[in-house]
N, C-alpha and C positions, 0 to 999 in steps of 0.2 A: 406487561406486557401484553399485549394485540398477537393473533397467533399470525400476524401479516406484519408488524417488525419485526416477532420473530425473525422469520423468513428470510427479511431483509439483512435483520443482523446475519444468518446464519452464511450467506451466501455470501456478504462482503466477508464474513471471517473465516471463512472456508478457503477463498482466496490469498487470505495473509499467509493464515498460516499453513495451508501446502507452499508456498512461494516466499515462507521465515523455515522450513524444514527445509529446500532446496539450498539456497542462501545458506544456513547453517553448515547443510554436509558441504559445500563447497565455496567456505571466505573465499579465500583467497583468491575464486573468480572472482566473486564481489566484489573484490577490494579493488583487482582491478575496473572492475565497470565502474564506478565509484566516482575512482581516478580518472578514466575517458571521459566523464562529464565533464570533470573539471568548473566545477561550482565548490566544490572545497577545496582548504588547501589539503597539499598532497601531504605532509602528515595524518590528517583528518581521514584520510579517506583508511587506513587500515581499522582503525578504529572504530569508524562506523564498518566496515566490511563484518569485521568479530560481534558490535554487540546490536546492531540497527535488527539481524534477521533474531533473534533472542526474542527482543521488542515483539517483533509482529508475529512472532508461534504466540507468545501472553496473549497479545490484544485480538487474537485470530481466535487464536480459545476462550478469550471472554465470550468474545462476540457467540460460537457456539452456545457455550454456556449455558450462556447469560446469567453472567457472573459480572459484576462491575460495566455494567452495560453501557448509563450515562456515561463514565470517565471512556469507557473501549470505544465507541460511533464515533467521539469527535478523534480521537486519535487517530484509529481511521477512517473519516474524511477528510483528513490532514497528512499523514500517507497518503494518500490519493488523490491527492490534488498537487501536493510535490512531486507525486511522482509524474504527473502529467504535464505537469508546468516545467518539472527537467528540462523533458523529453523535444517538447514543444520546443524551449528555448533553445538547443539544441539543431535543435529541427530545420529552423527557421535560420539560422549559419551554413546552412548546408551539411551538417556534420551527421546523417544520416547513414554513413558508416558505423554510428556505434553501437550496440547489440543494447538491446531494452534492458537488458538485467534481469526482468521479471519475474524470473524460475532457471535463473544461475545459468547454465551451459544449457539449457534450454530455448534461453530465450532468441533473438530476432532483431534483428537491427532493423534501427525505429522508424518509423515511417504513420502514417494517417492515424493506421487502425493499433496502433503501440500507445498514441496520443487516446486513443475514442475511449479505449479498455476500460484505464483508470481512470479517465472522463464518467464513465457511465457505471463505475464500482459508485465512487465519489455519488453520484446521484438516488443511486441506489441505499450509498448509508446513509444518504441525509431524508431520503423517503424514513429510513428504520428511524430519526427524530421525528420525525411530525404526524404520522401515523401509531403513535404510544397514543396511550389512553390518556384521557386528564388529570388522572389523577398522578402522569409522569411530569406535568407540565411545568415542572421548573426546569429541566433538557432545553424549552421551550428561550 
């Protein structure tokens, strides 16, 4: 992996790792945020609220440590794009009073900036894919 690819991966991973730690620390709050978005069945929100933070932590750590990088990059990209799309969906229906849920209780209400941040992180994650060395061409 090139240095620039690692930097992009580490940025993406660091945000996921920090977010996952805060969600794992406050799982009930995260469960409430997932339920507030109303995009998964109500009974599924508690499961996501408990297990999703640990997946964020694992993927974030993998990106920072440079292990399982191809898989972790794609999972991170899906996370960021999903976060942005779910927020944009709710925002487009005027539900801007919902917390973005990005960093546990340190989150803010959804807005264009809370939608833009995961989109920027998605782009950074995608750049990590495309700036890898040709030896890693199987990622493309």
